[in-house]
Backbone bond lengths (Angstrom), bond angles and torsions (degrees), N, CA, C in turn:
res aa  C-N    CA-C-N  psi(-1)  N-CA   C-N-CA  omega(-1)  CA-C   N-CA-C  phi
1 M - - - 1.454 - - 1.505 110.94 -
2 P 1.253 122.39 130.09 1.461 126.08 -170.88 1.567 108.55 -70.66
3 L 1.398 114.38 147.51 1.444 118.05 179.27 1.550 110.66 -103.02
4 L 1.293 112.39 137.84 1.479 120.22 -177.57 1.573 104.90 -104.54
5 S 1.293 113.42 136.13 1.534 120.42 179.56 1.502 106.89 -95.83
6 A 1.273 114.41 143.89 1.479 125.28 177.88 1.596 107.83 -72.06
7 P 1.256 115.37 152.22 1.516 119.41 170.99 1.516 115.84 -54.78
8 K 1.250 121.45 139.53 1.462 123.40 -176.62 1.582 107.57 -78.20
9 V 1.289 110.31 142.63 1.499 119.39 177.17 1.512 106.50 -104.91
10 H 1.339 116.96 118.41 1.436 122.75 179.26 1.513 112.71 -91.03
11 E 1.377 115.19 98.05 1.417 119.23 -179.33 1.554 104.76 -138.12
12 K 1.403 113.96 138.89 1.437 120.24 175.67 1.454 116.32 -82.10
13 V 1.278 120.75 43.68 1.416 125.01 -176.05 1.522 106.87 -137.27
14 V 1.308 114.44 162.54 1.464 120.95 -179.18 1.536 107.71 -79.71
15 S 1.284 118.35 121.01 1.520 122.55 176.01 1.521 108.63 -92.32
16 I 1.245 115.49 108.37 1.467 120.08 -176.44 1.593 108.97 -123.90
17 D 1.292 112.80 125.57 1.508 116.66 175.60 1.515 106.03 -99.93
18 T 1.294 114.33 118.89 1.534 120.53 -174.82 1.518 112.52 -98.22
19 D 1.400 117.90 9.32 1.494 120.72 179.66 1.558 105.70 -87.47
20 Y 1.284 114.05 103.40 1.547 120.28 -172.94 1.564 105.71 -97.67
21 D 1.258 114.72 139.11 1.553 121.80 177.17 1.456 104.14 -132.87
22 D 1.376 120.20 122.69 1.409 123.37 -179.58 1.525 111.53 -78.53
23 D 1.305 120.93 -7.54 1.486 119.01 178.22 1.431 112.35 -65.12
24 D 1.320 113.94 144.61 1.422 119.94 -179.63 1.512 111.73 -68.45
25 N 1.368 117.87 -26.57 1.431 119.75 -179.84 1.482 110.76 -104.71
26 E 1.390 111.18 52.11 1.471 117.39 -179.31 1.540 112.47 -75.63
27 D 1.341 116.28 -20.98 1.475 121.16 174.97 1.536 109.55 -108.02
28 E 1.293 121.77 122.04 1.368 120.22 -176.95 1.537 106.59 -123.50
29 V 1.362 114.26 144.63 1.474 119.35 177.14 1.509 108.16 -76.69
30 P 1.321 119.05 128.61 1.427 119.63 -179.34 1.521 112.44 -60.69
31 A 1.427 115.61 138.71 1.450 122.26 -175.47 1.541 110.70 -80.51
32 A 1.242 111.83 -36.92 1.492 119.55 178.63 1.525 115.10 -83.33
33 P 1.274 117.09 134.98 1.437 118.89 -177.59 1.554 111.42 -80.55
34 K 1.318 113.24 54.19 1.446 118.24 178.54 1.563 108.63 -108.75
35 R 1.227 118.89 161.73 1.484 123.39 179.10 1.498 110.08 -67.03
36 S 1.288 115.83 131.22 1.457 120.74 -179.52 1.492 108.09 -95.41
37 K 1.388 116.57 138.49 1.357 120.58 175.46 1.575 115.45 -88.48
38 M 1.278 115.04 -0.51 1.430 123.26 -175.78 1.578 108.49 -87.12
39 P 1.313 117.13 138.56 1.470 117.65 -179.21 1.504 110.94 -67.87
40 L 1.380 115.40 154.94 1.457 125.58 179.95 1.541 109.01 -97.38
41 C 1.313 111.85 132.95 1.523 114.42 177.15 1.493 108.20 -71.50
42 N 1.331 110.39 133.06 1.507 117.75 -175.29 1.515 110.95 -76.02
43 K 1.359 119.39 -6.50 1.495 116.89 179.57 1.559 108.38 -108.12
44 C 1.362 117.48 -47.51 1.471 117.97 -173.37 1.538 110.20 -97.63
45 S 1.305 118.46 -5.36 1.457 123.63 179.07 1.477 111.83 58.26
46 V 1.340 121.52 34.18 1.424 129.00 177.59 1.593 104.81 -110.73
47 N 1.378 110.50 139.58 1.489 115.24 174.76 1.516 110.49 -63.77
48 I 1.248 113.89 132.63 1.493 116.56 173.88 1.530 114.20 -89.93
49 T 1.355 109.37 113.53 1.509 117.22 -178.25 1.485 113.82 -99.51
50 K 1.316 114.59 -74.04 1.544 117.41 -173.82 1.518 107.07 -109.86
51 A 1.342 122.35 -21.18 1.426 122.01 -173.06 1.603 108.18 -66.24
52 S 1.321 115.64 155.80 1.491 119.20 178.56 1.509 106.80 -69.21
53 S 1.309 112.81 148.47 1.466 118.87 -175.94 1.546 108.19 -142.97
54 I 1.286 114.93 169.59 1.414 120.08 179.10 1.535 110.57 -147.21
55 K 1.324 119.73 142.34 1.447 122.28 -175.69 1.546 110.20 -117.31
56 C 1.335 114.17 137.39 1.436 119.84 178.64 1.572 108.50 -70.79
57 I 1.282 119.22 131.84 1.459 120.90 179.90 1.567 111.12 -72.14
58 D 1.332 122.32 -19.51 1.455 124.07 -176.44 1.519 110.20 -91.21
59 C 1.417 115.89 -52.14 1.459 117.76 -169.40 1.596 109.67 -100.46
60 D 1.286 115.46 -5.10 1.408 120.83 176.76 1.534 112.53 64.99
61 L 1.279 120.10 18.65 1.481 121.45 -179.59 1.476 107.69 -92.89
62 T 1.370 116.57 153.40 1.462 122.45 -174.68 1.498 112.05 -115.67
63 W 1.371 115.13 144.63 1.463 121.25 178.56 1.465 111.94 -129.86
64 H 1.275 118.50 156.13 1.431 123.24 163.98 1.517 106.15 -64.14
65 A 1.321 118.57 146.85 1.439 122.00 178.56 1.534 108.25 -65.15
66 K 1.399 114.12 -38.47 1.455 117.90 -176.52 1.541 110.88 -70.85
67 C 1.387 113.72 -27.94 1.457 118.51 -177.52 1.599 108.69 -71.78
68 Q 1.345 112.16 -20.02 1.490 115.51 -179.96 1.629 110.06 -106.38
69 Q 1.356 110.41 12.42 1.489 119.28 -177.64 1.506 113.76 51.75
70 L 1.369 112.98 47.16 1.432 123.99 173.50 1.469 111.43 -108.16
71 T 1.299 117.88 135.13 1.468 121.30 179.68 1.547 107.48 -90.70
72 K 1.351 111.93 178.70 1.539 120.90 177.54 1.508 107.18 -63.56
73 E 1.357 115.81 -45.57 1.469 121.91 -178.44 1.598 108.36 -59.32
74 D 1.328 120.39 -39.65 1.458 120.46 -179.88 1.513 109.90 -67.91
75 I 1.326 117.44 -36.74 1.471 118.36 -179.37 1.581 108.11 -71.72
76 D 1.251 119.32 -41.96 1.481 124.79 174.31 1.481 109.02 -53.07
77 Y 1.302 115.40 -52.78 1.493 120.68 -174.42 1.495 109.59 -60.52
78 L 1.367 119.71 -44.77 1.435 123.89 179.08 1.568 111.37 -60.13
79 K 1.322 111.72 -43.30 1.507 115.84 -179.87 1.561 112.83 -68.63
80 E 1.308 114.96 -42.63 1.463 116.94 -179.60 1.548 113.13 -67.54
81 A 1.349 115.09 -39.89 1.442 119.46 -177.83 1.500 112.72 -85.26
82 N 1.378 116.39 1.16 1.472 121.77 177.17 1.536 107.74 53.27
83 N 1.294 119.30 41.48 1.481 125.67 179.15 1.540 107.41 -88.22
84 I 1.288 112.65 152.17 1.438 121.40 172.90 1.461 109.82 -90.12
85 W 1.356 116.71 155.80 1.523 123.39 178.47 1.488 109.59 -133.01
86 R 1.302 113.08 143.63 1.520 122.48 -179.27 1.459 107.23 -128.66
87 C 1.311 117.48 141.59 1.491 118.29 173.12 1.495 107.20 -72.62
88 S 1.359 113.65 172.72 1.455 122.75 -171.85 1.519 107.72 -60.83
89 K 1.374 115.74 -43.15 1.484 118.72 -177.39 1.576 111.60 -62.73
90 C 1.283 113.94 -47.84 1.509 119.13 -175.42 1.566 106.49 -73.32
91 A 1.374 116.38 -28.88 1.531 112.97 -179.38 1.503 108.03 -73.93
92 S 1.365 118.75 -35.52 1.415 120.94 174.69 1.531 112.11 -61.25
93 A 1.299 116.71 -41.61 1.437 122.07 -177.81 1.571 109.78 -68.15
94 K 1.369 112.15 -36.78 1.496 117.96 -179.44 1.498 107.98 -72.98
95 R 1.306 121.71 -37.67 1.512 121.20 174.54 1.476 110.42 -65.43
96 A 1.352 119.50 -41.06 1.432 122.92 178.96 1.597 108.02 -58.98
97 S 1.411 113.53 -46.27 1.442 117.74 -178.21 1.518 111.40 -65.10
98 L 1.306 116.12 -39.48 1.494 120.06 179.36 1.575 109.19 -62.56
99 R 1.417 116.99 -44.50 1.398 123.13 177.93 1.513 109.70 -61.13
100 L 1.301 116.14 -46.11 1.516 118.30 174.72 1.516 113.78 -59.34
101 E 1.318 112.91 -42.49 1.421 118.44 179.24 1.536 111.70 -64.92
102 N 1.345 116.50 -44.12 1.396 120.95 175.48 1.524 113.71 -60.74
103 S 1.374 110.71 -43.71 1.390 113.58 179.65 1.562 115.02 -66.83
104 T 1.388 113.93 -36.69 1.355 118.82 173.45 1.542 115.16 -64.03
105 N 1.361 112.02 -38.30 1.501 115.66 175.18 1.552 113.52 -65.40
106 L 1.362 114.71 -39.77 1.403 118.84 175.22 1.566 113.36 -62.79
107 E 1.315 112.12 -44.89 1.481 117.81 178.35 1.509 110.41 -61.05
108 S 1.420 114.46 -42.71 1.524 117.35 -179.16 1.549 106.77 -63.66
109 N 1.353 116.20 -41.98 1.534 114.94 179.99 1.500 110.99 -66.90
110 E 1.307 118.79 -34.24 1.426 119.43 177.30 1.531 109.05 -68.53
111 L 1.326 116.96 -41.50 1.503 118.14 176.66 1.506 110.05 -62.33
112 L 1.309 117.94 -37.79 1.501 119.00 -178.26 1.497 109.03 -68.03
113 E 1.333 114.61 -37.41 1.530 116.85 174.62 1.484 111.73 -61.89
114 I 1.324 115.72 -44.80 1.437 119.89 -176.26 1.485 110.82 -67.08
115 K 1.436 114.75 -36.36 1.464 114.61 178.22 1.508 110.00 -69.52
116 E 1.308 119.30 -35.65 1.464 119.55 179.64 1.570 109.58 -68.37
117 I 1.317 119.22 -33.23 1.430 117.52 176.09 1.502 113.04 -71.95
118 I 1.363 113.79 -35.78 1.491 116.85 174.10 1.494 110.76 -61.10
119 L 1.386 118.94 -43.55 1.401 122.88 -175.23 1.576 108.43 -66.61
120 Q 1.321 116.39 -36.12 1.471 119.18 178.19 1.444 108.14 -69.06
121 L 1.373 120.41 -43.58 1.498 121.67 178.27 1.561 108.53 -59.16
122 R 1.320 115.01 -43.45 1.490 121.47 -176.26 1.554 107.31 -58.93
123 D 1.385 117.31 -45.76 1.511 123.39 -179.95 1.506 107.24 -61.22
124 C 1.307 112.69 -49.82 1.553 115.98 -179.33 1.468 112.77 -57.80
125 F 1.355 113.43 -42.59 1.483 119.38 -179.65 1.508 110.03 -63.11
126 I 1.357 121.21 -43.32 1.402 129.89 -179.54 1.533 109.43 -59.21
127 N 1.382 110.83 -50.98 1.501 117.43 179.85 1.608 108.72 -63.32
128 H 1.268 116.07 -48.18 1.454 122.24 -178.53 1.612 104.78 -58.73
129 K 1.294 118.45 -47.32 1.429 121.54 -179.73 1.473 112.25 -57.10
130 D 1.380 115.34 -45.77 1.491 117.66 177.83 1.525 111.55 -63.08
131 D 1.333 115.37 -43.70 1.531 118.92 178.71 1.475 109.63 -61.76
132 T 1.284 115.97 -43.26 1.440 119.90 -179.54 1.485 113.26 -59.42
133 A 1.390 113.49 -48.97 1.514 119.86 176.50 1.507 111.34 -57.20
134 K 1.360 119.21 -40.47 1.489 121.94 178.93 1.545 108.33 -68.04
135 N 1.264 116.74 -41.29 1.543 118.07 -179.48 1.517 109.47 -64.39
136 F 1.404 114.55 -41.95 1.424 114.21 178.37 1.540 113.56 -64.65
137 E 1.269 114.80 -36.69 1.467 119.39 177.87 1.542 108.85 -61.56
138 I 1.285 116.33 -46.46 1.486 118.20 178.49 1.464 111.57 -64.44
139 L 1.296 117.94 -38.33 1.556 122.45 179.11 1.614 107.20 -65.13
140 N 1.308 112.10 -43.27 1.514 113.55 174.99 1.487 115.84 -57.27
141 T 1.295 112.39 -44.03 1.521 117.68 -177.92 1.562 106.90 -65.51
142 K 1.304 118.97 -42.59 1.451 122.64 180.00 1.503 108.34 -65.99
143 F 1.324 119.91 -42.55 1.498 119.37 176.95 1.514 110.28 -63.64
144 N 1.301 119.82 -38.07 1.444 119.45 -178.41 1.606 109.67 -69.52
145 T 1.358 115.93 -33.39 1.489 119.71 174.21 1.500 110.20 -64.48
146 I 1.375 115.72 -45.85 1.366 121.10 -177.46 1.582 111.12 -61.37
147 D 1.371 113.78 -43.09 1.488 118.89 177.63 1.501 111.16 -62.86
148 K 1.300 117.07 -37.34 1.501 122.36 175.11 1.489 110.80 -58.94
149 I 1.368 113.90 -51.99 1.435 123.08 -176.00 1.601 106.07 -60.18
150 I 1.308 117.38 -43.31 1.506 119.16 -173.34 1.618 102.64 -68.74
151 T 1.303 119.27 -41.03 1.449 118.30 -178.19 1.564 109.62 -66.28
152 E 1.275 118.92 -41.99 1.449 120.95 174.65 1.508 112.80 -58.34
153 N 1.280 113.29 -46.63 1.568 120.36 -179.98 1.546 107.87 -54.66
154 Q 1.326 114.95 -50.38 1.405 120.64 -177.45 1.488 112.95 -56.37
155 A 1.459 112.48 -46.84 1.460 119.46 176.79 1.471 111.82 -58.55
156 L 1.364 113.92 -46.13 1.520 119.54 178.18 1.515 114.04 -57.82
157 K 1.350 111.55 -42.94 1.534 116.33 -179.76 1.543 110.02 -63.18
158 T 1.344 114.74 -41.24 1.421 117.95 179.25 1.510 111.02 -66.09
159 H 1.347 120.29 -43.16 1.393 123.39 178.43 1.543 111.79 -61.73
160 I 1.364 114.79 -45.05 1.497 120.88 178.26 1.493 111.00 -60.01
161 S 1.309 114.68 -41.10 1.572 117.69 178.01 1.511 110.69 -63.31
162 Q 1.271 115.72 -42.59 1.489 121.01 175.96 1.508 109.69 -59.70
163 L 1.291 116.49 -46.72 1.512 118.85 -176.35 1.486 107.55 -67.45
164 E 1.296 118.23 -40.45 1.577 119.28 178.26 1.455 108.80 -60.88
165 K 1.284 120.12 -37.86 1.487 121.27 -177.57 1.502 105.32 -69.38
166 Q 1.371 118.10 -42.77 1.475 117.99 -175.43 1.612 108.49 -66.23
167 I 1.348 115.10 -39.79 1.471 117.04 -179.71 1.538 109.49 -64.42
168 E 1.335 112.35 -43.63 1.520 116.50 175.66 1.465 113.34 -53.19
169 S 1.464 113.01 -46.63 1.434 117.47 -178.44 1.516 111.89 -62.37
170 I 1.320 112.54 -46.00 1.538 118.09 178.08 1.491 110.16 -59.89
171 E 1.335 116.56 -45.13 1.540 117.57 -177.44 1.574 106.92 -61.79
172 R 1.314 116.03 -40.56 1.484 117.97 -177.61 1.547 108.39 -64.32
173 R 1.355 117.05 -46.18 1.493 118.20 178.62 1.497 110.74 -64.39
174 Q 1.306 119.50 -32.39 1.478 119.83 -178.57 1.528 107.39 -71.68
175 I 1.388 114.62 -46.50 1.491 113.06 177.58 1.513 112.98 -63.00
176 A 1.305 115.89 -34.43 1.487 116.76 179.35 1.557 111.43 -65.80
177 N 1.361 116.39 -23.32 1.464 120.21 178.22 1.483 114.56 -94.74
178 D 1.392 117.66 3.05 1.423 120.62 -174.87 1.549 110.87 -95.10
179 I 1.263 115.86 149.51 1.510 126.66 172.64 1.452 110.76 -138.88
180 I 1.337 114.96 151.03 1.494 119.40 177.57 1.505 104.92 -117.77
181 I 1.353 114.38 128.91 1.476 122.11 178.59 1.510 108.69 -109.21
182 D 1.301 116.70 129.41 1.454 122.09 -173.75 1.604 108.42 -119.22
183 G 1.334 112.51 144.63 1.495 116.36 170.50 1.579 109.94 95.96
184 V 1.273 124.22 5.19 1.412 127.03 179.05 1.525 105.58 -84.91
185 P 1.349 115.83 122.06 1.459 120.68 179.56 1.484 114.55 -54.19
186 E 1.318 118.53 137.78 1.405 125.94 -173.89 1.594 111.72 -102.57
187 N 1.344 115.56 126.82 1.399 119.84 172.73 1.564 110.85 -113.33
188 K 1.333 117.18 162.85 1.378 121.04 -175.24 1.600 114.81 -66.91
189 N 1.411 112.65 -47.06 1.493 116.77 179.89 1.530 113.00 -105.07
190 E 1.248 116.55 36.86 1.514 119.58 -174.70 1.519 108.35 -77.42
191 N 1.339 113.69 161.45 1.504 125.34 177.49 1.503 103.82 -115.91
192 C 1.326 119.00 112.60 1.437 122.12 -174.36 1.519 109.30 -67.55
193 S 1.378 118.10 -35.64 1.490 118.99 175.02 1.473 114.77 -55.49
194 I 1.372 112.87 -44.99 1.547 118.36 -177.89 1.579 107.49 -68.80
195 L 1.334 115.09 -34.97 1.492 113.53 174.56 1.451 114.17 -61.56
196 I 1.390 118.40 -40.27 1.457 121.41 -176.32 1.568 107.28 -66.02
197 K 1.435 112.99 -45.97 1.487 115.80 -176.37 1.524 111.13 -62.44
198 N 1.390 117.31 -34.80 1.428 117.53 174.52 1.461 117.81 -66.21
199 I 1.439 113.41 -35.77 1.405 120.42 174.43 1.559 108.84 -62.95
200 G 1.296 118.59 -44.33 1.434 123.10 177.40 1.516 111.55 -56.35
201 K 1.277 117.74 -38.85 1.458 121.17 179.91 1.480 112.00 -65.72
202 Q 1.397 112.51 -40.61 1.444 116.47 175.28 1.573 116.33 -64.37
203 L 1.396 109.11 -27.36 1.442 114.91 177.11 1.539 114.01 -90.00
204 N 1.352 114.98 0.98 1.492 119.96 -174.93 1.562 108.16 63.72
205 V 1.266 115.79 43.16 1.504 118.96 174.37 1.587 103.99 -129.09
206 N 1.389 113.47 124.53 1.449 119.42 179.99 1.528 108.00 -78.22
207 I 1.362 114.85 113.31 1.505 121.33 176.71 1.516 107.48 -113.97
208 N 1.337 117.60 124.80 1.439 119.14 172.15 1.531 108.55 -120.16
209 D 1.367 113.65 178.41 1.501 122.08 -173.70 1.514 109.16 -60.94
210 S 1.395 119.70 -35.89 1.439 117.49 -173.07 1.493 111.67 -75.14
211 M 1.392 119.04 -10.61 1.451 121.44 177.70 1.476 112.66 -88.73
212 I 1.340 118.41 -5.31 1.430 121.44 -177.08 1.467 110.96 -113.82
213 N 1.297 121.50 117.51 1.417 122.70 174.90 1.543 113.72 -80.91
214 D 1.308 115.18 -41.21 1.392 122.52 -177.15 1.522 110.82 -151.23
215 C 1.360 117.35 146.15 1.411 118.10 175.92 1.587 109.10 -158.23
216 H 1.289 113.30 121.70 1.470 117.70 -178.73 1.525 110.95 -161.85
217 R 1.357 115.61 166.16 1.383 122.57 177.72 1.543 111.72 -80.62
218 V 1.306 117.99 146.47 1.447 122.22 -177.44 1.537 110.99 -106.31
219 G 1.335 114.57 134.10 1.459 116.35 -179.63 1.504 114.19 97.80
220 F 1.302 117.43 174.72 1.423 125.54 177.60 1.511 114.51 -92.05
221 N 1.323 116.99 145.71 1.480 122.58 176.89 1.522 110.76 -90.49
222 H 1.344 113.36 103.95 1.431 119.25 -179.99 1.543 111.16 -101.07
223 N 1.282 116.12 26.47 1.467 116.96 178.11 1.476 114.35 62.09
224 N 1.375 115.27 24.13 1.465 117.72 176.75 1.468 110.75 -82.89
225 T 1.360 113.77 161.30 1.512 118.83 -176.84 1.595 106.38 -75.08
226 R 1.281 118.08 -24.20 1.456 120.52 179.33 1.532 110.42 -78.48
227 P 1.397 117.62 121.78 1.458 118.23 179.17 1.460 111.95 -71.62
228 R 1.366 115.54 155.40 1.473 121.84 -179.29 1.506 106.08 -82.01
229 R 1.349 114.74 154.43 1.415 121.08 178.81 1.502 113.70 -69.73
230 I 1.349 117.62 158.27 1.443 120.60 178.33 1.546 107.38 -113.05
231 L 1.295 113.71 129.65 1.505 118.71 175.87 1.518 109.98 -104.06
232 V 1.319 111.80 124.26 1.495 117.75 -173.05 1.558 106.24 -119.66
233 S 1.294 120.77 122.62 1.454 126.40 174.47 1.531 110.61 -109.28
234 F 1.336 113.27 105.89 1.456 120.32 -176.19 1.570 108.12 -77.22
235 S 1.303 115.04 162.81 1.439 122.21 -179.53 1.462 113.67 -76.48
236 N 1.316 119.41 -23.26 1.531 119.96 175.24 1.521 107.44 -148.68
237 H 1.294 113.86 163.61 1.413 120.89 -172.63 1.521 111.45 -72.91
238 Q 1.303 119.29 -27.04 1.527 122.92 -179.88 1.506 109.64 -66.26
239 V 1.342 118.31 -40.07 1.514 120.18 -179.17 1.527 105.99 -61.00
240 K 1.322 115.82 -43.50 1.524 118.32 179.00 1.488 111.49 -60.13
241 L 1.333 120.21 -43.81 1.392 120.88 178.97 1.506 114.55 -64.12
242 D 1.370 116.43 -40.11 1.423 120.58 177.21 1.553 109.63 -62.70
243 F 1.336 115.17 -44.23 1.391 119.88 -178.13 1.641 112.08 -58.41
244 L 1.303 111.06 -47.77 1.497 118.49 178.12 1.463 114.10 -63.74
245 K 1.384 115.50 -40.04 1.459 116.84 -179.89 1.424 112.03 -70.36
246 A 1.320 122.88 -34.78 1.442 124.69 176.42 1.513 110.99 -66.04
247 R 1.359 115.01 -34.16 1.479 117.35 177.81 1.486 111.47 -61.87
248 Q 1.393 114.03 -44.46 1.452 120.72 -176.30 1.499 110.80 -59.65
249 I 1.435 112.21 -44.42 1.471 116.94 179.74 1.552 111.26 -66.07
250 F 1.277 114.90 -42.71 1.461 120.23 -179.65 1.531 110.41 -62.42
């Protein structure tokens, strides 16, 4: 005769039947073909009547305590401690879920740590980027200053070279207009320009102050009987030539 199972009761508590019967025929197959309100053991497929039973909190399926190898003491402990019970299948699924959850939590923590490291690296990069930009700006300013100094130095060198050439040219012209006169008696309070103009009169050459740039004795006066030479720098080369020519004729 086929067995009919009772409807499942969905409760998140441990269902424990504490009516124990030591008879071997504690579970009987119903004789009448009517619906049984007793739960069906998920292992032996026998209706649970008086024997102790236990229900899985996850799948709501019921088992004989002995089918799950649980003793009366085990059932009493679960009842007194108000502990939940899971079948092996649900327990394995729960452990896998917990492992997955723990793994997910670990991965989430690792991802958070990686994110924090990336954010720190980003901040360091931004700060380093700002510092680098400032340093480049300072370097560019210094480079511009150095370039300006180099340009100014080159301009100064060019100007100095031009001045040196001008000075050399002037010195050459001055030397070209200079003559040295020897043998003119030397007096203490003499005026060399007047002496040159008097010499010019003797040579029939008209010498005035505008024709003489400089005129002085050369060397130190050691109270010697020999007079010092007179260096005359004329204003132009033609005056010098006229002076020398008149001296040759004279």
